[in-house]
N, C-alpha and C positions, 0 to 999 in steps of 0.2 A: 539546564538552567532551572527548570521547575521539578522539584521532587515532592510530589503530592503525598508521598508516604513518610516524609520527614515529620518527626513528632516534636511538639512543643507542649510541655507540661503533660506528656504522655498521650497526647492526642494529635492525629494528623488530619489533613483535609480529606484524604481517602476514607478515613474512619467515619466521616460525617456525610459523605456523598452517597446517594442512592444509586445502586448499580444499574437499575432499569432492566427491562427484559433482555434476554440473550437473543439479539437479532443478527448476530454475525453468522454468516454462512459457514457451514461445516467445512473445515480445512481439507480433510481427506476427500470430500465430495468434489470440491473445486479442483483439486489436483487430478483426480481421476477423470473428470469430465474434460479437463484441459487437453488431453491427448486422445479424445474420441475420434476426431476428424483429422484430415490430412494437413490442413492449413492452420497453423497455430499462431496466436497473437498474444503478447503480454504488454501491459502498460501500467503506469502508476497514476493515481489521482494526486495531483499536486496539493500539498498541505491540506490533506483531507479533513482533519479535525477542525482546522481553522475556518472552514466554510460554514460551520454551525455556530450560531451566535448564542451567547449566554444571556438569559433574561436580565434586564436592567437591574432588577431588585436583588439578583444573586451575584452580581459582579464583584462585590466587595470581598467575597470568599476567594477570589483570584487576585488579590492585591499582592504587590511585590515592590521591593526597592530597586531603583536603577538610577544611573547617572542622569542628571537633568539635561535634556536635549541630546542624550546619547554621548555626552562629552565627559570622559573620565576625569577631567580637571574640575568638573562641577560636583557639588555635594549630591548624594543620592536623594531622590524624592519618591513619593508614593505614586505608583502606577497601578492599574488593574487591567486584566485581560478582558476584552469584549467577546472573545471567542473561546471555544473549548480547546483544551491543550493536551498534548501527548503526556502520558503517565497519570492523567486523572482517571479514576476508576469508572466514571460515568461516560467518558468520551466515546469509547467504542459503541455503546448502545445508542447514544445520541447521533453519532455520525451514520451508523447503519440505518437508523430510522429516517434520517434526512435523505439518504440515498434512495431508500425504498419509496418514500413519498415523491421524490423527484421522478422516479420511473413510473409510478402508478398514476400520478397526476398527468404526466405525459402531455404537456401543453404544446409540444412541437410535432405531434402526430407521428411518433416513431412506430416502427413495426413491433409486433408482439415478440419477435425474435430479439430485438434490442432491449425491450423491457425485461425479458427473461434473462438476458445476459447480465443485467444489473442485479437481478434477484438471485441468480444461481452461480454466476461466474466471477464474482468479486469477493475477495476475502480481505476485510479491513480496507486498505487502500490499493490493493493489487488486483488488476484484471488479468485473468488467465482464461482464454476462450479459444475455441477452434471451430473451423467451418470446413465444409466439404469441398468448396471451390474458391479460387482466388477472387473472383468477382463478388462472391458472397461475403468474403472477409473484408474487402474494400468497402462495400456498402455498409456492413455492420459497423466498421470503424467510424465512418462518416456519421451514421445515425447516433452512435454512442457519444461522439463528441458534441453533437447538437443537443441530445437529450440530457446528458449530465451537465452540459454547459448552461442549460436553462435553469438549473438549480445552483449554479455557482461552482460546480465541480469540474475541474479541468484535467483531462487525460493527457499524459505526457510520457516520455521515455518509452516509446513504442519499439517493440522488436518482434520480428516474425521469422519463421523459417522460409518465407517466400520473399525474395528481393523485389518481385513484382508488386507485392502488397506494400512494402516499405516505400517504394517509389511514389505512392499516392498519399503518403503522410508528410506534412510540412517538415522540413529539415530540422527546425528548432524543436520539434517534438519527438525526434528519434533518440534512441538510446545510443546510437552510433555517433562517432565523432567525425565521420566523413561520408561521402556518397556510398550507399549500400553496395552498388555494383563494383566499387573499387577495392573492396576488401572482403576477406573471409568473414562470415557471420560469427559473432563471438559466443562464448559460453556465458550464460546469464543465470542468476539465481531466480527461480520461479517458486515462490512459497517455501523457501529454504532448501529446495533441491536444485542442483545444478542442471541446467538445460543447455545442451550444445545445439544452438540453432542451426549450425551448418550441417551437422549429421542428423539433427532432430532426434537426439537421444537424451534421456534423463540419466544423470550420472551421480554416483555416490563417491565422495572423496574421503579417504581415511588416512590419517597420519599414523602409520603403524607403530612407530617408536613412541609417540605420545600416548596412543591407545594402550600399548603394552605396559608403559610406565604407570598409567593410571590404574590399570587392573592388577599388575603383578609387582610393581615397584621397580627399582633400577637393577641393572645386571649385577651390581655388587651384592644384591640380596639373594642371588641365585647360587645354587651349587649343582654342578653337573654330576649325574650319577655314573 
């Protein structure tokens, strides 16, 4: 819906936005730390960018046309976003700053482990963390939900390689569509890499035909020696 790179008279919104400091945690570091310990947990922050408000005086920059009262039969009217949006160049820095401030302000008395999980184990809106024991993972999830919730960030779509851990997560916050013990744990994307939660293996999937075609063209372009 929002293309902040779309240009009008040669200028886009992203051309005018300040990027801010690079506060996003290093992707490779998050992925490597994710499988340090035996019990792995992944989750998403629901509508992460939308939890950071745009200053009142800056909201006109995020104006757009939409149908009056969301009724397609009505003529379009002017709206403006009150929150930061996906595809805006400044949103990653703003959201990362808000996440860090939530963790460091720590008004729910979370443990240092939970604070470090926010600082080191979240990439954009994805949590990928591991613990050495089941009880430690259960405790960390509970603390993270409280800690991030205090800043308006809500963790959802939980998945773990431990069904025991998943049994302590509210059902409507699971990535599964049924009781964990009733099914085989699925393969889930973790930071762009496939993670088989049942076997606890990271997987790389390659379409051989598509890869060969991209690199070497079609079979019609080949000649056998």
